[in-house]
Structure formats: structure tokens, C-alpha cells
C-alpha positions as CSV (number, residue, x, y, z in Angstrom):
1,X,0.0,0.0,0.0
2,X,1.3,3.4,-1.0
3,X,0.6,6.5,1.1
4,X,1.5,10.0,0.0
5,X,3.0,11.9,2.9
6,X,3.8,15.2,1.2
7,X,3.3,16.5,-2.3
8,X,3.7,20.0,-3.8
9,X,3.4,21.1,-7.5
10,X,3.6,24.6,-8.7
11,X,5.2,26.7,-11.4
12,X,8.6,28.0,-10.4
13,X,11.6,29.6,-12.2
14,X,14.4,27.2,-13.3
15,X,16.7,29.0,-10.7
16,X,14.2,28.4,-7.9
17,X,14.0,24.7,-8.9
18,X,17.8,24.5,-8.9
19,X,17.9,26.1,-5.4
20,X,15.5,23.5,-4.0
21,X,17.5,20.6,-5.6
22,X,20.8,22.1,-4.3
23,X,19.4,22.3,-0.8
24,X,18.6,18.6,-0.9
25,X,22.0,17.8,-2.5
26,X,23.9,19.7,0.2
27,X,22.0,17.9,3.0
28,X,22.6,14.5,1.3
29,X,26.3,15.2,0.8
30,X,26.6,16.3,4.5
31,X,24.8,13.1,5.7
32,X,22.1,15.3,7.2
33,X,18.3,15.0,7.3
34,X,16.3,17.5,5.3
35,X,12.9,18.9,5.8
36,X,10.3,19.7,3.1
37,X,7.8,22.4,4.1
38,X,4.7,23.8,2.4
39,X,2.6,26.0,4.6
40,X,1.6,24.0,7.6
41,X,2.7,20.7,5.9
42,X,6.2,19.4,6.9
43,X,8.1,16.2,6.7
44,X,11.7,15.5,7.7
45,X,13.6,12.7,5.9
46,X,16.9,11.0,6.6
47,X,18.2,9.1,3.6
48,X,20.4,6.1,4.5
49,X,24.0,5.8,3.2
50,X,22.7,3.5,0.4
51,X,19.4,4.0,-1.4
52,X,17.9,3.4,-4.8
53,X,18.1,6.3,-7.2
54,X,15.8,6.4,-10.2
55,X,15.8,9.0,-13.0
56,X,12.8,9.0,-15.4
57,X,12.3,11.3,-18.4
58,X,8.8,11.3,-19.9
59,X,7.1,12.9,-22.9
60,X,3.3,13.3,-22.8
61,X,1.5,14.1,-26.0
62,X,-2.0,15.3,-26.0
63,X,-3.2,16.7,-29.4
64,X,-0.7,19.3,-30.5
65,X,0.6,19.8,-26.9
66,X,3.8,18.0,-25.8
67,X,4.8,18.1,-22.1
68,X,8.2,16.9,-21.0
69,X,9.2,15.9,-17.5
70,X,12.1,14.6,-15.6
71,X,11.6,12.9,-12.2
72,X,14.3,12.1,-9.6
73,X,13.4,9.5,-7.0
74,X,15.3,8.3,-4.0
75,X,13.9,5.1,-2.5
76,X,15.1,3.1,0.5
77,X,14.4,0.4,3.0
78,X,16.7,-1.4,5.4
79,X,19.4,-3.5,3.9
80,X,19.4,-2.2,0.3
81,X,22.6,-1.6,-1.6
82,X,23.2,0.0,-5.1
83,X,25.7,0.3,-7.9
84,X,27.4,3.4,-9.4
85,X,25.5,6.0,-11.4
86,X,26.6,9.3,-12.6
87,X,25.0,12.6,-13.8
88,X,27.1,14.5,-16.2
């Protein structure tokens, strides 16, 4: 069973998006927890040293409209290990 604990979706500038991602990157690199906040909603996450990292790029076409998306997902449970992956 999957339960959504936090979700936010809104238009933002590319710079603002980069700032959000960089905040998460900084916390992960420092082996620290990070907190997601939107109004009164808040969740703090601690990613273990080894987790599954998924990158997905999608194209959705509806009539003449084409929408592109990229999703970055970090998933973990006790005892998981992973291999090398790079973003260039």
C-alpha cells in the first residue's frame, strides 16, 4: 500500500527549482536530514547511506501539446545496496 505523505506542485523559475534541488544535494552530501515544508505541511527525511536512485524522463503528447518531465526519485528500505550511477 502506498501513502503520499507530502506533495507539492507549482510553477517556479528554473533558478528556484535549482535552489530546491541544491538544498537537498547539500544535505545528502553532508549526511544530514532535510525537511520539506509547504505552509503547515512538513516532513523530515533521513536518507540512509545506500538508497535506490531512479531518474525518469517522460514525454506526454495530447493533441498538439507536448509536455516533457524529468523525475528524480530516492527510495530506500533497510538493507538495500546499489551500484554506481553518474549525472554529467
